[in-house]
C-alpha positions in Angstrom: -75.5 -47.1 27.2 -73.5 -48.0 24.1 -74.9 -45.0 22.3 -73.7 -42.7 25.1 -70.2 -44.2 25.0 -70.1 -43.8 21.2 -71.2 -40.2 21.7 -68.5 -39.6 24.3 -65.8 -40.9 21.9 -67.1 -38.6 19.2 -67.0 -35.6 21.5 -63.4 -36.3 22.4 -62.3 -36.2 18.8 -60.4 -33.0 18.0 -62.2 -30.3 16.2 -61.1 -29.7 12.6 -61.5 -26.8 10.3 -64.0 -29.0 8.4 -66.3 -28.8 11.4 -66.0 -25.1 11.6 -66.7 -24.8 7.9 -69.8 -27.0 8.2 -71.2 -25.0 11.1 -70.7 -21.7 9.3 -71.7 -23.1 5.9 -68.5 -21.8 4.2 -65.6 -23.6 2.5 -62.7 -25.3 4.3 -60.2 -23.1 2.4 -62.1 -19.9 3.6 -61.8 -21.1 7.2 -58.1 -21.8 6.8 -57.5 -18.4 5.2 -59.5 -16.7 7.9 -57.5 -18.3 10.7 -54.3 -17.2 9.0 -55.6 -13.6 8.5 -55.5 -13.9 4.7 -56.3 -10.5 3.1 -58.7 -12.2 0.7 -61.1 -12.9 3.5 -63.4 -10.2 4.8 -63.2 -8.9 8.4 -66.7 -10.2 9.3 -65.9 -13.7 8.1 -62.6 -13.7 10.0 -64.4 -12.7 13.2 -67.1 -15.4 12.8 -64.5 -18.1 12.1 -62.3 -17.1 15.0 -65.3 -16.9 17.4 -66.4 -20.3 16.3 -62.9 -21.7 16.7 -62.7 -20.4 20.2 -66.1 -21.7 21.2 -65.2 -25.2 19.9 -61.8 -25.0 21.5 -60.2 -25.6 18.1 -56.4 -26.5 18.1 -54.4 -26.4 14.9 -53.2 -29.8 13.7 -49.4 -29.5 14.1 -48.8 -32.5 11.8 -50.8 -30.9 9.1 -49.0 -27.6 9.5 -45.7 -29.4 9.2 -46.7 -31.2 6.1 -47.9 -28.0 4.6 -45.0 -25.7 5.5 -42.2 -28.2 6.2 -41.7 -26.5 9.6 -42.5 -27.5 13.2 -41.5 -24.1 14.7 -39.5 -26.0 17.2 -35.8 -25.5 18.0 -33.6 -28.1 19.7 -31.1 -26.9 22.3 -28.4 -29.2 23.8 -26.3 -27.9 26.7 -23.8 -29.7 28.9 -25.7 -29.0 32.1 -27.8 -26.5 33.9 -26.2 -27.0 37.3 -24.7 -23.5 37.5 -25.9 -20.1 36.2 -23.8 -19.9 33.0 -25.8 -22.2 30.7 -29.2 -21.1 32.2 -28.2 -17.6 31.0 -27.5 -19.0 27.6 -30.9 -20.6 27.4 -32.6 -17.4 28.5 -31.0 -15.6 25.6 -32.0 -18.3 23.2 -35.6 -18.4 24.4 -36.2 -14.7 24.3 -35.3 -14.5 20.6 -37.1 -17.8 19.8 -40.4 -16.8 21.4 -40.4 -13.4 19.6 -40.1 -15.3 16.3 -42.9 -17.9 17.2 -40.5 -20.8 18.0 -40.6 -23.0 21.0 -37.5 -24.6 22.5 -36.9 -28.3 23.1 -34.1 -28.6 25.7 -31.8 -31.4 26.5 -28.8 -31.8 28.8 -25.8 -34.0 27.8 -24.5 -34.0 31.3 -21.0 -33.9 29.7 -21.6 -37.3 28.1 -20.8 -37.5 24.4 -23.0 -40.6 23.9 -26.0 -38.9 25.6 -25.2 -35.9 23.4 -25.6 -38.0 20.3 -28.8 -39.6 21.6 -30.3 -36.1 22.1 -29.2 -35.1 18.6 -30.9 -38.2 17.2 -34.0 -37.7 19.3 -34.3 -34.1 18.1 -33.9 -35.1 14.5 -36.7 -37.6 14.9 -38.9 -34.9 16.4 -38.2 -32.9 13.2 -36.9 -29.7 15.0 -36.2 -27.0 12.5 -32.7 -26.3 13.8 -30.4 -27.1 16.7 -28.2 -24.9 19.0 -25.6 -26.9 20.8 -22.8 -26.4 23.3 -20.7 -29.6 23.2 -19.7 -31.7 26.2 -16.2 -31.4 27.6 -15.4 -34.9 26.4 -16.7 -34.6 22.9 -13.8 -35.3 20.5 -15.4 -37.4 17.7 -16.4 -34.5 15.4 -17.2 -36.8 12.5 -20.4 -37.8 14.3 -21.4 -34.2 14.8 -20.8 -33.5 11.1 -23.3 -36.1 10.2 -26.1 -34.1 11.9 -25.0 -30.7 10.8 -25.3 -31.8 7.2 -29.0 -32.6 7.6 -30.2 -30.0 10.2 -29.3 -26.3 10.5 -26.9 -26.2 13.4 -25.2 -23.4 15.4 -22.6 -24.1 18.1 -22.6 -21.8 21.1 -19.8 -21.1 23.6 -18.2 -24.6 23.5 -17.3 -25.1 19.9 -15.6 -28.0 18.2 -12.4 -27.6 16.3 -14.1 -27.9 12.9 -13.9 -25.5 9.9 -17.3 -25.6 8.2 -19.6 -24.7 11.1 -21.7 -21.7 12.3 -20.8 -20.6 15.8 -20.8 -17.8 18.4 -18.3 -17.8 21.2 -16.3 -15.5 23.4 -12.6 -14.7 22.7 -10.9 -16.9 25.3 -7.4 -16.2 24.0 -7.8 -12.5 24.5 -9.5 -13.1 27.9 -6.7 -15.3 29.1 -4.1 -12.7 28.0 -6.0 -10.1 30.0 -6.1 -12.4 33.1 -2.4 -13.2 33.0 -1.4 -9.6 32.2 -3.4 -8.5 35.3 -1.5 -10.9 37.5 1.8 -9.8 36.0 0.9 -6.2 36.8 0.4 -7.3 40.4 4.0 -8.5 40.4 3.3 -12.2 40.1 6.0 -13.9 38.1 5.2 -17.6 38.6 1.6 -18.2 37.5 0.0 -21.7 37.4 -3.0 -22.7 35.5 -5.7 -25.3 36.3 -7.0 -26.0 32.9 -9.8 -28.2 31.5 -9.4 -31.5 29.6 -6.4 -31.4 27.2 -8.4 -32.2 24.1 -11.1 -29.6 24.9 -11.0 -26.8 22.4 -11.7 -24.2 25.2 -8.6 -25.6 27.1 -6.5 -25.0 24.0 -7.7 -21.5 23.7 -6.9 -20.7 27.3 -3.4 -22.3 27.0 -2.7 -20.3 23.9 -3.6 -17.0 25.7 -1.6 -18.0 28.7 1.5 -18.7 26.6 1.1 -15.5 24.5 0.7 -13.3 27.7 4.0 -14.7 29.1 5.8 -14.3 25.8 4.5 -10.8 25.5 6.2 -10.0 28.9 9.3 -11.9 27.9 8.8 -14.6 30.5 9.5 -18.3 30.1 6.6 -20.6 29.4 6.8 -23.6 31.7 4.6 -26.4 30.6 4.7 -28.1 34.1 2.9 -25.1 35.6 -0.2 -26.0 33.5 -2.3 -28.8 34.9 -5.1 -30.3 32.8 -8.0 -32.0 34.6 -11.6 -33.1 34.1 -12.8 -30.2 36.3 -14.2 -32.5 38.9 -13.7 -31.5 42.6 -11.2 -34.2 43.2 -9.1 -33.5 40.1 -9.1 -29.8 40.7 -7.8 -30.4 44.2 -5.1 -32.8 42.9 -4.1 -30.1 40.4 -3.7 -27.5 43.2 -1.6 -29.9 45.3 0.7 -30.5 42.3 1.1 -26.7 41.9 1.8 -26.2 45.6 4.4 -28.9 45.5 6.0 -27.5 42.4 9.7 -26.5 42.6 8.6 -23.1 41.3 5.6 -22.7 43.6 3.2 -20.2 41.9 1.9 -17.1 43.6 -1.1 -17.0 41.3 -3.4 -19.4 39.6 -5.6 -19.1 36.5 -8.7 -21.3 36.9 -10.6 -22.7 34.0 -13.9 -21.1 35.2 -15.5 -19.6 38.3 -16.6 -23.0 39.7 -13.1 -24.3 39.5 -11.8 -21.1 41.1 -14.1 -21.5 44.0 -13.0 -25.1 44.5 -9.3 -23.9 44.4 -9.9 -21.1 46.9 -11.8 -23.4 49.2 -8.9 -25.8 49.2 -6.3 -23.1 49.7 -8.3 -21.8 52.7 -8.3 -25.3 54.2 -4.5 -25.4 53.9 -4.2 -21.8 55.1 -2.5 -20.7 51.9 -5.3 -18.6 50.5 -3.6 -15.3 51.5 -0.5 -16.3 49.6 -2.0 -17.2 46.2 -4.2 -15.0 44.0 -6.8 -16.7 41.7 -8.4 -15.4 38.6 -11.0 -17.2 36.4 -13.5 -17.1 33.7 -17.3 -16.7 33.3 -18.0 -13.9 35.9 -21.1 -15.7 37.1 -23.4 -13.6 39.3 -23.1 -15.9 42.2 -19.3 -15.5 42.2 -19.4 -12.0 43.6 -21.4 -13.2 46.6 -19.2 -16.2 47.5 -16.5 -16.2 50.2 -14.4 -18.2 47.7 -14.5 -15.6 45.0 -11.5 -15.0 42.7 -9.8 -11.6 42.4 -11.0 -11.2 38.9 -13.0 -13.1 36.3 -13.3 -12.9 32.5 -16.8 -12.0 31.4 -18.1 -14.4 28.7 -21.6 -12.9 28.1 -23.6 -16.1 28.1 -27.0 -14.3 27.6 -25.7 -12.5 24.5 -24.1 -15.7 23.2 -27.5 -17.3 23.4 -29.2 -14.4 21.6 -26.7 -14.2 18.8 -26.7 -18.0 18.4 -30.5 -18.0 18.0 -30.4 -15.1 15.5 -27.8 -16.9 13.4 -29.9 -20.1 13.4 -33.0 -18.2 12.3 -31.1 -16.6 9.5 -29.6 -19.9 8.2 -33.0 -21.6 8.5 -34.7 -18.9 6.5 -32.0 -19.0 3.8 -31.8 -22.8 3.7 -33.2 -23.2 0.2 -31.0 -20.5 -1.2 -27.9 -21.8 0.6 -28.5 -25.3 -0.9 -27.9 -23.9 -4.4 -25.3 -21.3 -3.4 -23.7 -21.9 0.0 -23.6 -18.8 2.2 -20.5 -18.0 4.3 -20.4 -19.6 7.7 -21.1 -17.4 10.6 -18.1 -17.2 13.0 -19.1 -14.7 15.7 -16.4 -14.0 18.3 -17.5 -11.7 21.1 -14.9 -9.6 22.9 -14.1 -10.8 26.5 -13.4 -8.4 29.3 -11.7 -9.1 32.6 -13.8 -7.9 35.6 -12.2 -7.2 38.9 -14.2 -8.5 41.9 -14.4 -6.7 45.2 -12.4 -8.4 48.0 
């Protein structure tokens, strides 16, 4: 009975290249080279090794591979959430490039919590990911803590980028996008335009505000700070922002929303107050679901999330591959800004 248990334990041990070498009566190095298609090993030997590996259900020892190459072929991705279709499109772009280059993705959601974001960064560092792609939470303002990780792990910021100089990033031009959105409303004869913006310290909020102000100045209109309401983008705060605009002494005839989700919340509230026909709403993201919603805005700025994910992963691969060179002669930081385009939506 004891002998059978001992036998079972032995059978459960993972097969190593030593076992394959022993059964084929060849060297361990020959097995390793055959499994990696080394040109110095003949085709017949390669076929024998691979056949034996398949029969024994051999699985490469990832720890040994890491120790040998210094790579885990794992990429960490940290996104604010996956609750709407924008960030899932980002991850699709990332994964398509990662898989083609033999990398797997370890995904984490910060849920807009800076502390959880740091916990995920620390966890991915412990798992020895080769690089990290991150879109920061809306409440992340302590960039010193982010800097600590980017100094030790290749890191690329996607879409939501911190206001830091020495970073690699890919994003969409939100200043240009906002200018397009406001200019569209001005062409439609709107002269009092409100804005429901994101958190004041959020870099993306500053970009939208900059575009809003520039569009008004371009058309020689007064910039009224009281027509811009910052909020945390929750349902309650969005509604409070709309109420403030409706009660404003210069009641707006149009509103620029931070993104499509905010726009739909705004329009739903306007419909409940029977003021949806009086106010035009434009937004950002151009999410696929927006076109099918009864609360859709008149127009939305396309931010190309899939392409941002693709570009971000391509940048990460490049800086990981040139890591040793960059350590001696730092390469320029990638700062990729994609053009944004306002898309009109059917009524």
